[in-house]
N, C-alpha and C positions, 0 to 999 in steps of 0.2 A: 600339757597338751597345747595350750595356746602359744607358749613360748616356741615350741617344736614347730607349730604352724607358721609363726612369723619367720623363723629361721629358714624353713624350707622355701617359703615364697621368695624371700630376700636373696637366697643364693641359687635357686633352681628354676624360677620362672623365666620364660624365654626372653622377656624384656626387663631391664634393670628397674627395681623399685625400692625405695629406701625403707628401712625398718621403721623409721618414724611414721612414714605414710601408711605403712601396713598396720601399725599400732592404731593410728587414727581410724582407719577402716574397721579394725577388729572391734574396738569399743563402739563405734558408730553402728555396728551390727545389731547392738541392743535395741536400736530404734525399731527393729522388726517386732519386738515385744511391747515397747512403749514409745509412741511416736513423739512424745515430748522430749526425747533424748536427742541432744545434738553435740557433736564433738568437733572442736576446731584446734588449730595448731598455729603458734608463732615460731620464730627461730629458736626460742629458748623453752617455751612452755607448751604443755597440753592443756587446753581449756575445755573443761566439762560444763555443759549448759543443760539445765533442765527447765522446761517451761519458760524458755527464753531468758533465764537468769543464770549466771555463772555460779556453779556450786563447788567447784574445786579447780585449782590450778596445780599441775604437776610439772616439775622441772624435768626437762628432757636430759637424759645422761650424756656425758661426754665419754664415749667408749674408747678406752685405751686400746691401741693396737697390741699392747703387751698382755692385755687380759686374755685369760683362756676362754675357750668356747663356752665352757660351763658357767663361768662368771657372766658372760654376755647374755646367756640364755635366762639367768637368774634375774638380771636387770629387767628384761622385758616382761617376764612373768609377774615380777612384783608391781610394775607399773599397771599392768593389766588388772591385777587383783585389787589394787588400791582404787582404780577407776570404777570397777564393778562394785566395790563396797560403797563408794560414794553415791553411786546411782541407786543402789539398793536402799540406802538410807532415805531417798526422797521418792522412790517409785514403788507404790504398793503392788503394781503389776509384776515388777521384777521379783519382789519378795514372795509372791504367790506362784512363782514360775518354777517348774521342776528343773533340777540341775542339768539333765540331758538336753532340755530345750534351750537353756542358757548356753551351753557348750555349743550347740548347733548354731545359735545366733552369732556367737563370737567368731567361730570359724568361718561361717558363711560370709560374715561381714569382711573377714580378712581377704577374701577372694572376689567379693562382689564387683570390684572394679577392674578385674582382670578380663580375660576374653570369655566368650560364651560357652567354652568347653570346660571351664574350671568349675568345679563343684565339690561339695561336701556330702558324704553319704554317712548316716549313722550306722551303728553296729549291725542292725538287721538287714538293711538294704545293701550294706557292704558285703555281708556274708552271701546274700543272694547273688550279688555280682561275681564274687569269687567262685561260687559253685558254677555259674554259667561259663566262666573262663576256664577253670581248672577241674571242674567236676567235684563230687563229694562222695564220701563213704556211706553206702546205704544199700537199699534193695531196688531202687529205681522206679519209685512211684510218687506221684503227687496226689495228696488227699485234700478233701473238703470236710471240715469239721463243723461243730455246731450242735444243733438238737439231733438226738439219735446217734447212731454210731458213725464214725468217720467213713466217708465213701471215697474210693479210689477214683480220682479224676482222669489220671493219665499214667499209663505204664510205658516206660521208656523201651525202645526196641532193643533186643538183645541184652536186656538187664537180668539180674538174678530173679526178680519178680516175674518177668516175662517168661523165663525158662521154667519157673515154678508153677506156671499156669494161672497166675493172678491177672484179672482182667478189669478194664474200666467198668465201674458200676458196682464192683464188689464191695461189701461192707467189711471193715476190719473190727472184729468183735473183742479180741484180746490181743495184747502184745506182751510176750513173756509173762503171761498169766494175769496181767492187769486188765480189768474191764475198762473199755474204751468209750463206754456210753456217755455222750455229752461232752467229750473231750475236744478241745480245739485242735485245728490242723497243725499248728506250730508244735504243740505238746506231742502230738502223734509222730510228727516228722522227727522230733529229737529222739524219741524212743527207738525209731527205725534206724537212726544213724548210729555209728559205733566204730570200732576198730576194724580195719581191713582184715578179712579172713575170719572174723567172729561170726557166731550164728545168732539169729533171732527167730523165736517161735511165735508165729501169728495164727490166730483163728479167724477164718474168712467165711463170711456168709455170701456165697456167690449170688450175683445178680439174678433176680427172678426165681430163686429157689429158697427152700427153707432149710437146706443143708448147711451145717457148720463144719468146715474142714480145717483140721490143723495142718499148717505147712512150716517146715523148717527151712530157713533161707540163709545162705552165707553171704555176708556183706562184701561188697567190692567197690571199687571206684566207678562211679557212674558219670559219664560226660554226655551232655546234650548232643543230639545228632544235628549236624549243620550241613551235611552233604547228602543230597537227594539226587538219585540218578535214574536213567533209563537209556535203553539202546534203541536207535531208530536207524534203519539202513546202515548198519555198521558204524554209526556215529554215536559217540558217547555224549549224552546231554547231561551235564552236571550242574545242578543248582546249588550254590553256597549261600546260605542264609546269613552266616556271620563266621568269625574266625575264632575258634577256641582251641584248646591245646591238642585236640584230636583231629582238626580239619585237614591238614596236610597229609597225615598218614592215611586217613580214610579215603581221601581223594586218590592217593597213590594205589591203594588196594583196588578201588573201582577201575583205574586205568589198566592195571595189570590183568584184571578179570575180563575187561573189554577186549584186550589184545587176544584173548583166547577164543573169542567167538569165531565161528566158521566164516572165513573170509578176511578176518583180521580187522584192525582198527582203521577206518577210513578218515576219520576226523574227530574233533572234540569241540563241543559247544559248552563254554563256561558261562553260566548264567549268573551274573553278579547284580542283577537288578534288585533293588531294595536292600541290598547288603550295606549296612551302615558301618562296617568295620569290625574291629575286635583287636586281637593280639597282633601286633605288627610283625613279630618274628614268624608268625603263621602265615601272614601274607607273603613274606619273603620266601618261605619254604614252599608255598604253593607255586609261586612264580618260578622257583628253581626246578620244579618238576618238568618244566617245559623248556629249559635252557641247558646247554651243555657246558657253557662257561660265560665269562664276561660280566658286566655290571648289572645289578638289579636296581639299585637306587642308593641314595645317600641321605643322611640327616645332617642338618647344620644347627648350631646352637652356640650360645655363649658359654654354655656348660660343657666341659670336656666329657663327662660321662654320657652326654646325650649325642655325641657326634659318632656316626657309624658310617661305614662303607659296606654295602651289601653286595656280595659277589655270588654267582652261581657255583655251587660245589659239587653237585651231583650230575649225572648224565640226563639228557632229555629222555624221560620215561616213555614218551609216545614215539620216539625215533623219528621225529620230524613230521609227525601226522598234522595235517592243516588244523588250525585252532582259530576259533571265532569266540569272541567275548561279547556278551550282551551286557549293556550299561543302561542306566536311566538316571533321572534326577535325584534319586535316593541312594545311588551308588556313591559310597564315601570312604574316606580315610584308607585303611590297609587294603580294601577292596580296590580303591583307585590306584594304589601302588602297583597291584598285581597288573591291572589293565594298562597302566602307563608304561611299566617296564617291558611288557610283552609287545605293546605297540611300538615303543621306541626301538626295540631290538628287531622289528619287522618279523616277529614270531606270531603275531595275531592281527586279525582285522576286527576292529570294534564296530558293533551295530547297536543302534538305539538312539538315545539322545544325549545331550551334554550332561555329564555327571554333576554330583553336588559341589565338589570343590572343597574338600577338607584335607589339605596337605599338612597337617599339623600332627604332632605325637604328644600325648598326655602321659605324664609320669603319674603312676598310682602309688600313693605313700600310706602306709598303715600307721594309725594313731594309737596312743595308749588305750583308748576306750574301745578298740577293735573296729572303729569307724575308719573310712579312708578320705584322704584329701587328694583330689585329682586336679592337675593344672598342666597347661601346655609348656613344654620345655624344649622342643625343637620343631623344625619344619622339614619336610621331605622334598627331595628332587628326584626327578626321573633320570634314567641313564644319560639322556642328552643334556642334562643340566637345568631344565626348567622346573619350577615349582608349580604344582597344580592347585595350590591353596587359593581359594576364592574364584578361580577360573574353571576348574574341573577338567574333564577330558573331552576331546572332540572325536566323534565316531566317523569312520570313513563312510558308512551307509547310515543316513539319518532317517529313521522311520517315525513319522508323526502318527497321531491317532489314525486308525484304519479309515481309509477313504475309498475303498473299493479297488485300489491299485494292486495288481498281482504282485507277488513276492519277486518274480523274475524281472519285472520292470524296475524295481528298486536296485537290483544288481546291475542291470544294463545301464541305468541312469548314472550310477556311481562310477562305473567304468568309463563312461563318456566324459565324465567330469573329473578324471583323475588328476589333471594339472591343477584344477581349481582346489581339489581337496589338498594337494600337496602345498599349494600357496597358503591355504588357511592354517595348516599344520605348522608351517614355518612361522607365520605371524603369532600363532599360539605359543610356540616355544620361546619366542623372543619377547613376549609381553612382560612388562613390569606389572606384577599382580596388584600394585597399589594404584595403577592407572585405571580409575573407575570407568571412565567413558569408553576406553578401548576394550576393557573387560566385558562391558554390557553388550557392545557391538558384536564382539566375537561369540559370546554365548547365545546371541540372537540368531546367529547363522543356523543353529540347530537347537531350538529352545528345549530346556529340560522338561521332561514330563515323567510320569510314573504311572503309566497305564498297565504295565506288566502283562500284556496279553500274549497268546501263543503265536501271534503273527510274526514277532521278531525271530522266533525259532524257525518259523517257515522260511523267512528270508535268509537265515544263516544256513539252513539245509540247502537252499537253492544255490548259494554261493559255493558251498562245498562240493557240489556235483561236478564243478569244473576247476581242476587244480590250477590252471593257467590264470583263470580269472581271479582266483583267490590270491595268487602271488602278485598279481598286478595291483591289488589294493593293499596287500600287506607291505609291499615295497614302496608305496607312495610316499614321497619325501625322503627317499634314501639318500640322495645326493646332498641334501641340506644338513644331514646329521652324521654322515660317514666320518668326517674329520673329528667330530667329538668323540666317537667311539674309539678312533685310533689313538687319542690322547688319554684315554682312561687308564 
């Protein structure tokens, strides 16, 4: 597992890093267990120190280009195991540490000097993350265990449990005949999971009643809800909390339903405030719902497999209905790609504050222990070619904490400063994201905040009342990037 980690980071991390350096970092990760451990390196040797004394020297290999990949992997795993054995001989703390915790220390060490988005997740946390992204096979409840019978904490909307009449607060008395008294939530969840289409028989003590009811439920894939919608004045307001495997299709369904309302669809407000991202392809698919053709974005990397050009492939599902996107200081990653693409394509007006600025993509790699290793392997550019990494996105209408200003005044003020907005957008798109001083100055034009109040929605609704005003802001900066589109 450690040799796989070293190879993944060496060949797929966005910036080159030698296997020797990763090896040093890996073994030095043991210092999280025993802080007397120190690892150093010379051009020829790995130096293992304990309590400021050298306890072992390991010659670094000269890896032949003719050696096959399996041979190379074996070399690094043997060195790691030897280093671990040397430290275990001197450290009582290591000898008394469980294998899974040593694994975690080694792998976390391998990525500790990468960027802040690189992380290791053990088997349980990795499974929870997979479930959030892709869903799981079960009945659609979350339970709390401990003393007494497990209690249903949450019932997913439109899940098998919801359709069967299970409610939050219900006690689960038995699962397939097994008494659940005193059972932990994890044990209960494992019993409720199973093969898709299979059935599970539970006995439920409904909240605030003494009745025990048997219920047979068919298991199916349950995916967390990420799209929350309402209709106001024929405007679809859709809040997207994150991007999982069902986000784009759920939003598409809600758009189609909104078009059936009496009077049709007058506009869409896409609320991405607080959205930290998720699956990149789902972000692309969401942007595609509002575009008929053309670029959505691009990723660049030293790794060929991480280079992609995203193009709109479906029709504009809203048929050109005005679109406003709400962003704030916590809007990040794939949520920023959606907003950047639709702003660059003059398809949407952004309202709120400067976004977080995470224009990088992480590869999620499964490990033999069922944990995952996540690290950055590419960066994202918007259709006009700029990367929003560390700079974020600039909204055409900047709404700061409510100060008594009416929503209409924010709209009229933005319209009166259209040329200034276009100028800032031009500087934004031409910024070298490594230029710290200019980056800070631009972000301070509309400081990031995360208030998340309903006021931004009111400003968006005010803008959508006048299609001409909406277009004036949607096309701010058009001249500056028109040539970029033509060259795509």
